[in-house]
C-alpha positions in Angstrom: -42.0 -32.1 -126.8 -40.3 -35.3 -125.6 -38.8 -35.6 -129.1 -37.5 -32.2 -129.0 -35.9 -32.8 -125.5 -34.4 -36.1 -126.7 -32.9 -34.5 -129.8 -31.5 -31.7 -127.6 -30.0 -34.4 -125.3 -28.5 -36.4 -128.2 -27.1 -33.2 -129.6 -25.4 -32.3 -126.3 -24.0 -35.8 -125.9 -22.6 -35.6 -129.4 -20.9 -32.3 -128.6 -19.5 -33.8 -125.4 -18.2 -36.8 -127.5 -16.5 -34.5 -130.0 -14.9 -32.4 -127.2 -13.6 -35.6 -125.6 -12.1 -36.7 -128.9 -10.4 -33.4 -129.3 -9.0 -33.5 -125.8 -7.8 -37.2 -126.5 -6.0 -36.1 -129.7 -4.2 -33.3 -127.8 -3.2 -35.9 -125.1 -5.5 -34.4 -122.4 -7.3 -37.7 -121.3 -7.5 -41.3 -122.1 -10.5 -43.0 -123.6 -11.8 -45.2 -126.4 -14.9 -43.3 -127.5 -15.8 -43.8 -131.2 -17.7 -40.6 -132.1 -20.0 -40.4 -135.0 -18.7 -37.4 -136.7 -16.7 -38.8 -139.6 -14.6 -35.6 -140.2 -13.7 -35.2 -136.6 -12.9 -38.9 -136.3 -10.7 -38.7 -139.3 -8.9 -35.7 -137.9 -8.5 -37.4 -134.5 -7.0 -40.6 -136.1 -4.5 -38.5 -137.9 -3.5 -36.7 -134.7 -3.1 -40.0 -133.0 -1.0 -41.2 -135.8 1.2 -38.2 -135.5 1.5 -38.5 -131.8 2.5 -42.2 -132.1 5.2 -41.1 -134.5 6.4 -38.5 -132.0 6.6 -41.1 -129.1 8.5 -43.5 -131.3 11.0 -40.7 -132.2 11.4 -39.9 -128.5 11.9 -43.6 -127.5 14.4 -44.1 -130.2 16.2 -40.9 -129.5 16.6 -40.1 -133.1 14.9 -38.3 -135.9 12.4 -40.1 -138.1 11.2 -39.1 -141.5 7.6 -40.5 -142.1 6.1 -40.3 -145.7 2.4 -39.1 -145.8 -0.1 -40.8 -147.9 -2.2 -37.8 -147.9 -2.0 -34.1 -147.6 -1.1 -32.5 -144.1 -3.7 -31.7 -141.5 -5.8 -28.6 -142.3 -4.3 -25.6 -140.4 -4.1 -21.8 -140.4 -1.4 -19.4 -139.3 1.4 -21.8 -140.1 4.7 -20.9 -142.0 5.8 -22.4 -145.3 9.5 -21.7 -145.9 11.4 -22.4 -149.2 14.8 -24.0 -149.4 16.2 -24.3 -152.8 19.5 -26.0 -153.6 20.4 -25.0 -157.1 23.5 -27.1 -157.1 21.6 -30.3 -156.4 18.6 -29.1 -158.5 16.4 -29.7 -155.5 13.6 -27.4 -154.1 11.6 -28.1 -150.9 9.3 -26.3 -148.5 9.1 -26.6 -144.8 5.6 -26.4 -143.1 5.8 -25.7 -139.3 3.1 -25.1 -136.7 -0.3 -23.6 -137.1 -3.8 -24.1 -135.7 -6.9 -25.9 -136.4 -10.4 -25.2 -135.0 -12.5 -28.3 -135.0 -15.8 -26.4 -134.0 -15.2 -26.8 -130.3 -11.6 -26.3 -129.5 -8.6 -24.5 -131.0 -5.8 -27.1 -131.5 -2.3 -25.7 -131.9 0.3 -27.7 -133.8 4.0 -28.4 -133.5 4.3 -30.5 -136.6 7.4 -30.1 -139.0 6.7 -31.3 -142.5 8.7 -31.0 -145.7 7.3 -30.9 -149.3 9.5 -31.9 -152.0 8.7 -29.7 -155.1 10.8 -31.8 -157.4 9.2 -35.1 -156.4 5.8 -33.9 -155.3 5.7 -35.6 -152.1 5.1 -34.8 -148.4 7.1 -36.2 -145.4 6.8 -35.5 -141.6 9.9 -35.0 -139.6 9.7 -36.4 -136.1 12.5 -35.3 -133.8 13.3 -36.0 -130.2 13.6 -33.2 -127.7 14.5 -30.4 -127.6 11.7 -29.1 -129.9 9.8 -26.0 -130.0 6.4 -26.0 -128.3 3.2 -25.8 -130.4 2.6 -22.4 -131.8 0.9 -20.4 -134.5 1.3 -16.9 -136.0 5.0 -17.2 -135.6 7.7 -16.5 -138.2 10.1 -18.8 -139.9 13.0 -17.8 -142.2 15.8 -19.8 -144.1 19.4 -19.0 -143.6 22.6 -20.9 -144.3 21.2 -24.5 -144.1 18.7 -23.7 -141.1 15.3 -22.7 -140.4 14.9 -19.9 -137.7 11.5 -19.8 -135.9 10.7 -16.8 -133.7 7.8 -16.0 -131.5 4.1 -16.9 -132.1 1.4 -17.8 -129.7 -0.3 -20.7 -128.1 -4.1 -20.0 -128.5 -5.9 -22.9 -126.9 -9.0 -22.9 -124.8 -7.1 -23.4 -121.6 -3.9 -21.7 -122.5 -3.0 -18.4 -124.1 0.7 -17.5 -124.4 2.9 -15.5 -126.5 6.4 -16.6 -127.2 9.7 -14.7 -127.6 12.0 -17.7 -128.1 14.2 -18.3 -131.1 14.7 -21.9 -132.4 17.0 -23.2 -135.3 16.3 -26.4 -137.2 19.4 -27.8 -138.8 18.1 -29.2 -142.1 21.2 -31.5 -142.6 21.4 -32.9 -139.2 17.6 -32.7 -138.7 17.7 -31.5 -135.1 16.3 -28.5 -133.3 18.3 -26.1 -131.1 17.0 -23.2 -129.0 19.1 -20.1 -129.8 19.7 -18.3 -126.5 21.4 -14.7 -126.9 24.9 -14.4 -125.6 25.5 -12.1 -122.6 26.9 -9.4 -125.0 23.6 -9.4 -126.9 21.4 -6.4 -127.3 17.9 -5.9 -126.2 15.8 -9.0 -126.9 12.4 -8.4 -128.7 9.3 -8.6 -126.7 7.0 -11.7 -127.0 4.7 -11.3 -130.0 2.8 -13.0 -132.8 1.6 -12.0 -136.3 4.9 -10.1 -136.9 6.7 -10.3 -140.2 10.3 -11.5 -140.4 12.7 -11.5 -143.4 16.4 -12.3 -144.2 18.7 -9.6 -145.5 22.3 -10.4 -146.0 23.1 -12.3 -142.7 20.5 -10.5 -140.6 16.9 -11.5 -139.6 14.7 -8.3 -139.7 11.5 -8.4 -137.6 8.8 -5.7 -137.8 5.5 -5.3 -135.9 3.3 -8.0 -134.3 0.8 -8.3 -131.5 0.7 -9.2 -127.9 -2.0 -10.0 -125.4 -2.1 -11.7 -122.2 -5.2 -13.6 -120.6 -5.4 -11.3 -117.7 -4.4 -8.1 -119.6 -7.3 -6.2 -121.1 -5.1 -4.0 -123.1 -3.6 -5.7 -126.2 -0.6 -4.2 -127.8 0.4 -3.8 -131.4 4.1 -3.1 -132.3 5.9 -1.0 -135.0 9.5 -1.6 -133.8 12.2 -3.0 -136.0 14.2 -5.9 -134.3 17.4 -7.2 -135.9 19.6 -10.3 -135.1 22.8 -11.2 -136.7 22.5 -14.8 -137.7 26.2 -15.4 -137.8 26.7 -14.3 -134.1 23.2 -14.8 -132.8 23.5 -11.3 -131.2 20.5 -9.1 -131.2 21.2 -5.5 -132.3 20.0 -2.4 -130.4 18.3 -0.4 -133.0 17.5 3.1 -131.9 14.3 4.8 -133.0 13.8 8.6 -133.1 10.5 9.8 -131.7 10.3 12.3 -134.5 11.1 10.1 -137.5 8.3 9.0 -139.7 7.4 5.3 -139.5 4.4 2.9 -139.9 1.6 2.8 -137.3 1.7 -0.3 -135.0 0.1 -3.4 -136.8 0.2 -7.2 -137.2 -0.4 -9.4 -140.3 1.1 -7.1 -142.8 2.8 -8.4 -145.9 6.4 -7.9 -146.8 9.3 -8.7 -149.1 13.0 -7.9 -149.2 14.3 -6.3 -152.5 17.8 -7.2 -152.2 19.2 -5.4 -155.1 17.9 -2.2 -153.4 18.7 -3.2 -149.9 15.1 -2.4 -148.9 12.2 -4.0 -147.1 8.7 -3.2 -148.4 5.6 -3.7 -146.2 2.0 -3.2 -146.9 -1.3 -3.5 -145.2 -1.9 -5.1 -141.7 -4.3 -5.0 -138.9 -4.8 -3.4 -135.5 -7.4 -2.5 -133.1 -8.7 1.0 -131.9 -9.3 1.7 -128.3 -13.1 2.2 -127.5 -12.5 6.0 -127.3 -10.7 6.1 -130.6 -13.2 4.0 -132.4 -16.1 6.1 -131.2 -14.4 9.3 -132.1 -13.6 8.1 -135.6 -16.7 6.1 -136.2 -17.7 8.5 -139.0 -15.0 6.8 -141.0 -16.4 3.4 -140.7 -17.3 1.5 -143.7 -18.9 -1.7 -142.5 -21.3 -2.1 -145.4 -18.6 -1.7 -148.3 -15.5 -3.2 -146.8 -13.8 -3.8 -150.2 -14.1 0.0 -151.3 -11.1 2.1 -150.2 -9.5 5.4 -150.5 -6.4 7.0 -149.2 -7.5 6.4 -145.5 -7.3 3.1 -143.6 -10.4 1.0 -143.4 -11.8 1.6 -139.9 -14.8 -0.3 -138.4 -16.2 0.2 -135.0 -13.2 -1.5 -133.3 -10.8 -2.6 -136.1 -8.4 -0.9 -138.4 -7.1 -2.4 -141.6 -4.1 -0.6 -143.1 -3.6 0.1 -146.7 -0.4 2.1 -146.6 2.8 0.9 -148.0 6.4 1.7 -146.6 9.9 1.0 -147.5 12.6 0.4 -144.9 16.2 1.3 -146.1 18.4 -1.4 -144.6 22.0 -0.2 -145.4 22.5 1.9 -142.2 22.4 -1.3 -140.2 25.8 -2.2 -141.5 27.2 0.8 -139.8 25.3 0.4 -136.5 22.8 3.1 -137.4 19.0 3.0 -137.5 17.3 2.0 -140.8 15.0 4.7 -142.2 11.4 4.5 -143.1 9.7 6.2 -146.1 6.1 6.1 -146.9 5.3 5.1 -150.5 2.4 6.7 -152.4 0.1 4.1 -154.0 -0.9 4.3 -157.6 -4.4 5.6 -158.2 -7.0 3.0 -157.4 -9.1 3.0 -160.6 -9.8 0.6 -163.4 -6.5 -0.2 -165.1 -7.6 -3.4 -166.6 -11.1 -4.9 -166.7 -12.2 -2.2 -164.5 -10.2 -3.7 -161.5 -8.3 -1.6 -159.2 -4.6 -1.0 -160.0 -3.6 -1.4 -156.3 -4.9 -3.6 -153.5 -7.2 -2.1 -150.9 -6.3 -2.4 -147.2 -6.1 -6.0 -146.1 -4.3 -8.4 -143.7 -2.9 -11.8 -143.9 -1.6 -11.5 -147.5 1.0 -13.8 -149.1 4.0 -12.1 -150.4 7.2 -13.0 -152.2 10.0 -11.3 -154.1 10.1 -11.9 -157.8 13.0 -10.1 -159.5 12.7 -6.5 -158.6 9.0 -6.8 -157.6 6.9 -7.7 -154.7 4.0 -10.1 -155.5 1.0 -10.1 -153.2 -1.8 -12.7 -153.2 -5.1 -12.7 -151.3 -5.8 -11.4 -147.9 -8.7 -10.7 -145.6 -10.5 -7.6 -144.2 -12.1 -8.4 -140.8 -14.8 -5.9 -139.6 -15.8 -6.2 -136.0 -18.8 -4.6 -134.5 -19.6 -3.6 -131.0 -20.8 -7.1 -130.2 -17.3 -8.4 -131.2 -18.8 -10.3 -134.1 -16.6 -10.4 -137.3 -17.6 -10.1 -140.9 -14.7 -11.2 -143.0 -14.1 -10.5 -146.6 -11.4 -12.8 -148.4 -9.5 -12.0 -151.6 -8.0 -14.1 -154.4 -6.3 -11.4 -156.4 -2.7 -10.9 -157.3 -0.8 -7.7 -157.4 2.8 -6.7 -158.2 4.6 -3.7 -156.6 7.4 -2.1 -158.5 9.6 -0.2 -156.1 11.4 1.8 -158.8 8.1 3.1 -160.3 6.4 3.1 -156.8 3.4 1.6 -158.4 1.0 -1.4 -157.9 -0.1 -3.5 -160.8 -2.7 -6.1 -161.1 -1.5 -9.5 -162.4 -3.6 -11.8 -164.5 -1.8 -15.0 -164.8 -2.9 -17.3 -167.7 -3.7 -20.9 -167.2 -0.7 -23.2 -167.4 -0.2 -24.8 -170.8 0.3 -28.5 -171.1 4.0 -29.6 -171.3 5.5 -30.1 -174.7 7.0 -33.5 -175.2 10.7 -33.5 -174.6 10.9 -30.1 -172.8 13.1 -30.4 -169.8 12.1 -29.2 -166.3 14.6 -26.5 -166.4 13.3 -25.2 -169.6 9.7 -25.4 -168.4 10.6 -23.4 -165.3 12.5 -20.8 -167.3 9.4 -20.6 -169.6 7.1 -20.1 -166.6 9.3 -17.3 -165.1 9.3 -15.7 -168.5 5.6 -15.8 -168.8 5.1 -14.3 -165.3 7.6 -11.6 -166.2 5.7 -10.9 -169.4 2.3 -10.9 -167.6 3.6 -8.3 -165.1 5.1 -6.2 -167.9 2.0 -6.2 -169.9 0.0 -5.1 -167.0 2.4 -2.3 -166.3 2.4 -1.1 -169.8 -1.4 -0.9 -169.8 -1.4 1.0 -166.6 1.3 3.4 -168.0 -0.8 4.0 -171.0 -3.8 4.8 -168.9 -1.7 7.4 -166.9 -0.6 8.9 -170.1 -4.1 9.3 -171.3 -5.1 11.0 -168.1 -2.2 13.4 -168.4 -3.4 14.3 -171.9 -6.8 15.1 -170.8 
């Protein structure tokens, strides 16, 4: 019994030590505790190194670019934004924000890092004030030499706050600036996180998102479209008809702009039902087979994972008119190749990009929540392509990368990779079309 009590006491002390280390890393208290958890100690050391770099940048009053000897800190709900300079043959990705849970606390980050694709190296950019406060589940887009960061949330143990601010990072000057709307600007979007944001022409288009306050027991999901002109920094008032068809409110949906068609495609997402709603619709629940889906959204006792796809026609924005939504019919979910479904089931948190005239979507998660607020999550590692012209999903099976041929230039290698992916998508589409033809003959 004494041994059990002693073990319990030591475990409690260890937990307190790790909690203190986490607070030190976030600048909460001073101390020199050593801790005996190697992973936590390593994380704390990295955070202290980052904080020291921040202090040096503030003291010097100028930006510092610090090479990293290792990968960036682990994080979730960060943004990774591509900046490709075709003239200088340089491509880089900017990583900003995110959150890390160390088992005790949720640590929200404000780090800005850059990864050079051409040089295969990471660097951290430390800038003096003004800088955006730490956040996660925000959005970042690239436009005309700058990164535009909007919204997000601070989700720490002692602080929970949703942002509605807009920041711009000048890549050339390497400085931050908060963009405050002029007096003539339209209605500013409400604070939110988990929204999607894309650039079309010189506009940033924002859709959806989530908001919840600490004292507010009624979280809100959005299905509005917010538009800002990135040339003038004016928000546009986008009217919405109460009778027009549009997606249900949601967060964490995937999206991509198909520029040649002036359209934004969204798919999936997550929202919660009110208790009355969830009880009334509990007969549609599918907690035991989350991955199986049909034409209806996946509904558990309190959560709703959307599997619908929509296209937003953007051209009316140019004439100060509201863009129009159209719901897209997904292709039949049956085995097109290798008994795999030809379209993704409902999911949230999917990564999406535009490739030529298609939207490529990778991964995602389905979170099922029961009445005890416990989550059961199913994660995915599949790749799908959506062709807007055919209005169909196609599974994509990418072959392993072949070894470089001696003497082949980077430019030729990249073109070969693009051609290979195009061929993979085309092959999947051809097989799916053949299956459809067979069904028609039957």
